[in-house]
C-alpha positions in Angstrom: 82.6 -68.5 1.1 85.5 -66.4 -0.2 85.6 -64.1 2.8 86.1 -67.1 5.1 88.8 -68.4 2.8 90.6 -65.1 3.0 90.2 -65.1 6.8 91.6 -68.6 7.1 94.6 -67.6 5.0 95.2 -64.7 7.3 95.1 -67.0 10.3 97.7 -69.3 8.8 99.9 -66.4 7.7 99.9 -64.9 11.1 99.9 -68.1 13.2 96.7 -67.2 15.0 95.2 -70.3 16.6 97.6 -72.4 14.6 101.3 -72.4 13.7 102.2 -69.9 11.0 102.2 -71.6 7.7 102.8 -69.4 4.6 102.2 -72.3 2.2 98.8 -73.0 3.7 98.0 -69.3 3.6 98.9 -69.3 -0.1 96.6 -72.3 -0.8 93.7 -70.5 0.9 94.3 -67.2 -0.9 94.5 -69.2 -4.2 91.0 -70.7 -3.6 89.5 -67.2 -2.9 91.5 -65.6 -5.7 90.3 -68.2 -8.2 86.7 -67.4 -7.1 87.4 -63.7 -8.0 88.1 -62.1 -4.6 90.3 -59.0 -5.2 91.9 -59.1 -1.7 93.0 -62.7 -2.2 94.2 -61.9 -5.7 96.3 -59.0 -4.4 97.7 -61.0 -1.5 98.5 -64.0 -3.7 100.2 -61.7 -6.2 102.3 -60.3 -3.5 103.2 -63.8 -2.3 104.4 -64.6 -5.7 106.4 -61.3 -5.9 108.1 -62.0 -2.6 108.2 -65.8 -2.6 106.0 -66.2 0.5 104.5 -69.7 0.7 105.1 -70.2 -3.1 108.1 -70.0 -5.3 109.0 -66.5 -6.3 107.5 -65.9 -9.8 107.2 -62.4 -11.2 105.0 -63.6 -14.1 102.4 -65.1 -11.7 102.7 -62.0 -9.5 101.9 -59.8 -12.5 98.9 -62.0 -13.3 97.3 -62.0 -9.9 98.0 -58.3 -9.3 96.5 -57.5 -12.7 93.3 -59.3 -11.7 93.1 -57.4 -8.4 93.9 -54.1 -10.2 91.1 -54.7 -12.7 88.8 -54.7 -9.6 89.9 -51.3 -8.6 92.7 -52.2 -6.1 95.1 -49.2 -6.6 98.0 -50.8 -4.6 97.8 -53.9 -6.9 98.1 -51.7 -10.0 101.1 -49.9 -8.5 102.8 -53.2 -7.5 102.0 -54.8 -10.8 103.7 -51.9 -12.7 106.8 -52.2 -10.5 107.0 -55.9 -11.3 106.3 -55.2 -15.0 109.4 -53.0 -15.2 111.6 -56.1 -14.2 110.1 -58.5 -16.8 111.7 -59.3 -20.1 109.5 -58.5 -23.2 108.7 -62.2 -23.5 107.8 -62.5 -19.8 105.6 -59.4 -20.0 103.8 -60.7 -23.1 103.2 -64.0 -21.4 102.0 -62.4 -18.2 99.6 -60.0 -20.0 98.2 -62.9 -22.0 97.7 -65.0 -18.8 96.1 -62.1 -17.0 93.5 -61.8 -19.8 92.5 -65.5 -19.7 89.6 -66.6 -17.5 91.4 -69.7 -16.3 94.7 -69.4 -14.5 97.6 -71.4 -16.0 99.0 -74.3 -14.1 101.6 -73.1 -11.6 100.1 -69.7 -11.0 
């Protein structure tokens, strides 16, 4: 249940009922994001953009934010475009290609 996965991620992120654990939150967001949940994709993209619970990776941030934006999440599109402006042409091409593939590349 992706809604439950997103909720568990939020519990870990905020330390509600458990100690705060950003890496555990990222793992739960990833599960829901891979199942297609736009909120999880947006949050995971933001985690990659800011290095919360995962290593900072603007390419992965672009990928996940693009997937959320494709589902109508305006903030994700805005944030993706901000990140895109910081990418090299090679990074941008790789990020756009990854965002179009059904499977997420290892590491994102």
